[in-house]
C-alpha positions in Angstrom: 100.3 140.6 46.0 102.3 137.8 46.9 105.0 136.7 44.3 106.3 133.0 44.6 108.6 131.0 42.4 110.5 127.6 42.7 113.0 129.1 45.4 109.6 129.3 48.0 108.7 125.9 48.3 108.0 124.3 51.1 107.0 127.4 53.0 104.0 128.4 54.8 102.7 131.9 54.1 100.3 134.0 56.2 97.7 135.7 53.6 94.4 137.5 53.7 90.8 136.3 52.4 90.9 138.5 49.2 94.6 138.7 48.6 96.1 137.4 45.5 99.3 135.1 44.8 101.2 134.8 42.0 103.1 131.9 41.2 106.1 131.8 38.5 107.8 128.7 37.4 110.2 127.8 34.3 108.7 125.7 31.6 109.7 124.2 28.5 106.7 123.0 26.6 108.9 122.6 23.5 110.5 120.1 25.2 107.4 118.4 26.2 107.6 119.5 30.0 104.8 121.4 31.6 103.3 122.2 35.1 100.0 120.7 36.6 99.1 123.0 39.3 96.4 122.1 41.8 95.1 124.2 44.4 92.8 123.6 47.2 89.5 125.5 46.9 90.0 128.2 49.0 92.4 129.5 46.3 90.6 130.4 43.1 92.4 130.7 39.7 92.4 133.9 37.7 94.8 133.6 35.0 97.4 131.1 33.7 100.2 132.5 31.2 103.1 131.4 29.4 106.0 133.7 28.3 108.9 132.7 26.3 112.3 133.9 27.0 113.5 134.0 23.2 112.2 133.1 19.9 114.8 130.3 19.4 113.6 127.0 18.5 113.2 124.7 21.8 113.7 127.4 24.3 111.9 127.5 27.4 110.0 130.3 29.1 108.1 130.9 32.6 104.5 129.6 33.2 102.6 132.2 35.8 99.6 131.5 37.7 97.5 134.3 39.5 95.4 133.2 42.6 92.9 135.0 44.6 92.5 133.7 48.2 88.6 133.2 48.6 88.5 131.2 51.8 89.9 131.4 55.2 92.1 128.4 56.8 94.9 126.6 55.4 95.6 126.2 51.3 98.1 124.9 49.2 99.2 124.9 45.7 100.9 121.8 44.5 102.8 121.5 40.9 104.4 118.8 39.2 106.6 119.4 36.2 106.8 116.4 33.9 106.1 115.1 30.4 102.6 113.7 30.4 104.3 110.4 28.2 106.8 109.6 31.0 104.9 107.7 33.8 108.0 106.9 35.9 108.3 109.0 39.3 112.1 109.7 38.7 111.2 111.8 35.8 109.0 114.4 37.5 109.4 117.3 39.8 106.8 117.8 42.8 106.7 121.3 44.7 104.4 122.5 47.4 103.3 126.0 48.8 101.4 126.4 51.8 98.9 129.2 53.0 97.3 130.1 55.9 94.4 132.6 55.0 93.2 135.0 57.7 90.2 137.2 57.7 91.4 140.5 58.4 
């Protein structure tokens, strides 16, 4: 399994068809911020989970997504972090991770 986070963005990873990719990102839904994650057709979403760092009011946590590679070729995960009601481009963060999936 390939484990990725914010620090791994913008890079290209070579993976095998059938391999799993787990993406973990900081998220604070208590403040209205959440990730919108999109992936190309060759990456199948298996699971999405949120875990809080603490039970304190307003504290954030980590969101994780587990994908399985189901098709070869170039694949991509895109994430946009924002409050849904803040429409301006200066109020969001966009990240991308790139993959080349090979049959092995």
